[in-house]
C-alpha positions as CSV (number, residue, x, y, z in Angstrom):
1,X,166.9,121.6,123.1
2,X,169.9,123.5,124.4
3,X,173.1,121.8,125.8
4,X,173.5,121.9,129.6
5,X,176.5,124.2,129.5
6,X,175.0,126.8,127.1
7,X,173.5,130.2,128.0
8,X,172.4,130.8,124.4
9,X,172.2,128.8,121.2
10,X,171.2,130.5,118.0
11,X,171.0,128.3,115.0
12,X,170.3,129.0,111.3
13,X,169.4,132.7,112.0
14,X,168.2,134.5,108.9
15,X,166.9,138.1,109.1
16,X,166.8,141.4,107.4
17,X,165.0,144.7,106.7
18,X,162.2,144.8,104.2
19,X,163.4,143.0,101.1
20,X,167.1,143.1,102.1
21,X,168.3,139.9,103.7
22,X,171.2,140.6,106.0
23,X,171.7,137.3,107.9
24,X,172.0,134.0,106.0
25,X,171.9,131.1,108.5
26,X,174.1,132.3,111.3
27,X,175.0,130.0,114.2
28,X,176.2,131.3,117.6
29,X,176.8,129.6,121.0
30,X,177.5,131.2,124.4
31,X,178.7,128.9,127.1
32,X,177.5,129.9,130.5
33,X,179.8,132.3,132.4
34,X,181.9,133.2,129.3
35,X,182.4,136.2,127.1
36,X,181.8,135.7,123.4
37,X,182.7,138.4,120.8
38,X,181.1,138.8,117.4
39,X,183.3,140.7,115.0
40,X,183.5,141.4,111.3
41,X,183.6,144.2,108.7
42,X,180.9,146.9,108.6
43,X,177.7,145.5,107.1
44,X,178.4,141.9,108.0
45,X,175.3,141.7,110.2
46,X,176.7,141.9,113.7
47,X,174.2,144.3,115.2
48,X,171.4,142.8,113.2
49,X,172.2,139.5,114.8
50,X,171.8,140.9,118.3
51,X,168.6,142.7,117.4
52,X,167.2,139.5,116.0
53,X,168.1,137.6,119.1
54,X,166.2,140.1,121.3
55,X,163.2,140.4,119.0
56,X,163.8,143.9,117.5
57,X,164.2,142.3,114.1
58,X,162.0,139.3,113.2
59,X,163.5,135.9,112.6
60,X,163.0,134.9,109.0
61,X,164.4,131.4,109.7
62,X,166.3,129.7,112.5
63,X,165.7,129.5,116.3
64,X,167.2,131.1,119.4
65,X,167.2,129.3,122.7
66,X,168.5,130.6,126.0
67,X,168.8,129.1,129.5
68,X,166.3,130.9,131.7
69,X,166.7,131.9,135.4
70,X,165.4,128.5,136.5
71,X,168.0,126.7,134.4
72,X,165.4,125.5,131.9
73,X,165.7,126.1,128.2
74,X,163.5,128.8,126.7
75,X,162.8,129.4,123.0
76,X,162.8,133.2,122.5
77,X,162.6,133.0,118.7
78,X,159.1,134.7,118.8
79,X,159.5,136.5,122.1
80,X,158.8,140.2,122.4
81,X,161.7,142.4,123.6
82,X,159.8,143.7,126.7
83,X,159.4,140.1,128.0
84,X,163.1,139.1,128.0
85,X,164.2,140.8,131.2
86,X,161.9,138.5,133.2
87,X,163.6,135.5,131.5
88,X,167.1,136.7,132.5
89,X,168.3,138.4,129.3
90,X,169.4,142.1,129.1
91,X,170.4,144.0,126.0
92,X,172.3,147.3,125.7
93,X,171.9,148.9,122.2
94,X,174.7,150.8,120.6
95,X,172.9,154.2,120.5
96,X,170.0,155.9,122.3
97,X,170.7,153.5,125.3
98,X,169.7,156.0,128.0
99,X,166.8,158.4,128.5
100,X,168.5,161.7,128.2
101,X,165.8,163.8,129.8
102,X,165.5,161.6,132.9
103,X,167.8,161.6,135.8
104,X,170.3,158.8,136.3
105,X,168.2,157.4,139.2
106,X,165.1,157.5,137.1
107,X,166.9,155.5,134.3
108,X,167.8,152.9,136.9
109,X,164.3,152.8,138.3
110,X,163.0,152.3,134.8
111,X,165.3,149.3,134.4
112,X,164.0,148.0,137.6
113,X,160.3,147.9,136.5
114,X,160.4,144.1,136.0
115,X,161.3,143.8,139.7
116,X,158.0,145.5,140.7
117,X,159.1,149.1,141.0
118,X,160.9,150.7,143.9
119,X,160.4,147.9,146.5
120,X,163.0,146.0,148.6
121,X,164.3,143.9,145.8
122,X,164.9,146.9,143.6
123,X,166.7,148.7,146.4
124,X,168.9,145.6,147.0
125,X,169.8,145.4,143.3
126,X,170.4,149.1,143.1
127,X,172.9,149.0,145.9
128,X,174.7,146.1,144.2
129,X,174.8,147.9,140.9
130,X,176.0,151.2,142.3
131,X,178.8,149.4,144.0
132,X,179.8,148.1,140.6
133,X,179.5,151.5,139.0
134,X,180.8,154.2,141.3
135,X,180.9,156.7,138.4
136,X,177.1,156.3,138.2
137,X,176.4,156.3,142.0
138,X,177.9,159.8,142.2
139,X,175.5,161.2,139.6
140,X,172.1,159.9,140.6
141,X,170.4,163.3,140.6
142,X,172.0,164.4,137.3
143,X,170.1,164.4,134.0
144,X,171.4,161.5,131.9
145,X,171.9,163.8,129.0
146,X,174.6,165.7,130.8
147,X,176.8,162.6,131.2
148,X,179.8,162.0,128.9
149,X,179.6,159.2,126.4
150,X,181.5,156.9,128.6
151,X,179.3,157.7,131.6
152,X,176.2,157.1,129.6
153,X,177.5,153.7,128.5
154,X,178.2,152.9,132.2
155,X,174.7,154.0,133.1
156,X,173.2,151.8,130.3
157,X,175.1,148.8,131.5
158,X,174.1,149.5,135.1
159,X,170.5,149.7,134.1
160,X,170.8,146.4,132.2
161,X,172.2,144.7,135.4
162,X,169.4,146.0,137.7
163,X,167.3,142.9,136.9
164,X,170.2,140.6,137.7
165,X,170.3,138.9,134.3
166,X,172.0,135.6,133.5
167,X,172.8,136.7,129.9
168,X,173.9,140.2,128.8
169,X,174.1,141.4,125.1
170,X,176.2,144.5,124.4
171,X,176.2,146.2,121.0
172,X,179.4,148.3,120.5
173,X,179.9,149.4,124.1
174,X,182.9,151.4,123.1
175,X,181.1,153.4,120.4
176,X,181.3,157.2,121.0
177,X,183.3,156.7,124.1
178,X,186.4,158.7,124.8
179,X,189.6,156.6,124.9
180,X,190.2,156.8,128.6
181,X,186.8,155.3,129.3
182,X,187.1,152.4,126.8
183,X,189.5,150.4,129.1
184,X,187.2,151.0,132.0
185,X,184.2,149.6,130.1
186,X,186.1,146.6,129.0
187,X,187.3,146.1,132.6
188,X,183.7,146.1,133.7
189,X,182.8,143.5,131.1
190,X,185.5,141.2,132.4
191,X,184.2,141.8,135.9
192,X,180.7,140.8,134.8
193,X,182.1,137.4,133.6
194,X,184.0,136.9,136.8
195,X,180.6,137.2,138.6
196,X,179.2,134.4,136.5
197,X,177.3,136.5,133.9
198,X,177.3,135.3,130.3
199,X,178.1,138.0,127.9
200,X,177.7,138.3,124.1
201,X,179.3,141.4,122.7
202,X,179.5,143.0,119.3
203,X,182.6,145.2,119.2
204,X,184.6,147.1,116.5
205,X,187.6,147.4,118.7
206,X,188.3,143.8,117.9
207,X,191.8,143.5,119.3
208,X,190.8,144.7,122.7
209,X,187.7,142.6,122.8
210,X,189.4,139.4,121.6
211,X,192.0,139.8,124.3
212,X,189.5,139.1,127.1
213,X,187.0,136.9,125.1
214,X,186.7,133.2,125.7
215,X,185.4,132.6,122.2
216,X,184.7,134.7,119.1
217,X,182.9,134.5,115.8
218,X,183.7,136.4,112.6
219,X,180.8,137.3,110.4
220,X,181.2,138.2,106.8
221,X,178.3,139.1,104.4
222,X,175.8,137.8,107.0
223,X,177.4,134.4,107.3
224,X,179.8,132.6,109.8
225,X,183.3,132.9,108.4
226,X,185.7,132.1,111.2
227,X,185.4,131.1,114.8
228,X,187.8,130.1,117.6
229,X,189.0,131.2,121.0
230,X,189.7,134.8,121.5
231,X,193.4,134.1,121.7
232,X,193.4,132.0,118.6
233,X,191.8,134.7,116.5
234,X,193.9,137.5,118.1
235,X,197.1,135.8,117.0
236,X,196.0,134.3,113.7
237,X,197.9,135.8,110.8
238,X,195.0,135.6,108.4
239,X,192.6,137.2,110.9
240,X,195.1,140.0,111.5
241,X,195.4,140.6,107.7
242,X,191.7,140.4,107.1
243,X,190.2,142.2,110.1
244,X,192.8,143.5,112.5
245,X,195.4,145.0,110.2
246,X,195.4,148.0,107.9
247,X,194.4,146.1,104.7
248,X,192.1,143.4,103.6
249,X,192.8,140.4,101.4
250,X,190.3,138.0,99.9
251,X,189.1,135.5,102.4
252,X,189.9,132.7,99.9
253,X,193.6,133.3,100.3
254,X,193.6,132.1,103.9
255,X,196.0,129.2,104.4
256,X,197.6,129.7,107.8
257,X,196.7,129.1,111.5
258,X,194.7,125.9,111.0
259,X,193.7,125.8,114.6
260,X,191.0,128.4,113.9
261,X,187.9,126.8,112.4
262,X,187.1,128.1,108.9
263,X,183.5,127.7,107.9
264,X,182.4,127.0,104.3
């Protein structure tokens, strides 16, 4: 079962590629209406965790439960990626997240297929999404491949919201985006949360992401290492030394900021 306040509860997640095991029993919770960040060094399994949740990588162990549109718990451990939109989950991958040879409008229409194509419900959702993303609304006839990196990311998020999800997973939304667009993207993510959407985000720009996150997890070598509120982790001296500062020290030296939960 999933607790009444949770949008997602992943427990004991193990996954990998071929013979390489990447995740070793990871646990993640997302409370409804909150933003949760997953951070950690390169190779810690952050993106693999998102791909496992949405079924692009097979669960080798563990379970993933979400709260569906009707408020009932749904076990998506064995679900196929193409069936998740109907359950209320949308996912934006880090790369190749738009169809470059299609127009902006065609990308949005493709995202609206679970709504039954171009009917009244799609038109209603399109109007809502375009109001959220004015940079997209002004380029509907443009080929998506002509957009800047930041504009493509905005389009990818807009397409993910067409189905009016209850849970949004974002993998490195700032990757390949020019600096002046990064703040806009993070502002949009905060806006999503204010509208009641639950957001799980993997992000390398950890300082900026922690600043607006309600909770955060730090993965290391495919395992939970630290967790706490965004504010706790952002101001924790050990987290700064290990993940936010210029250098790294062995995790075993951590002795400060005991409010942050350290996992064995």
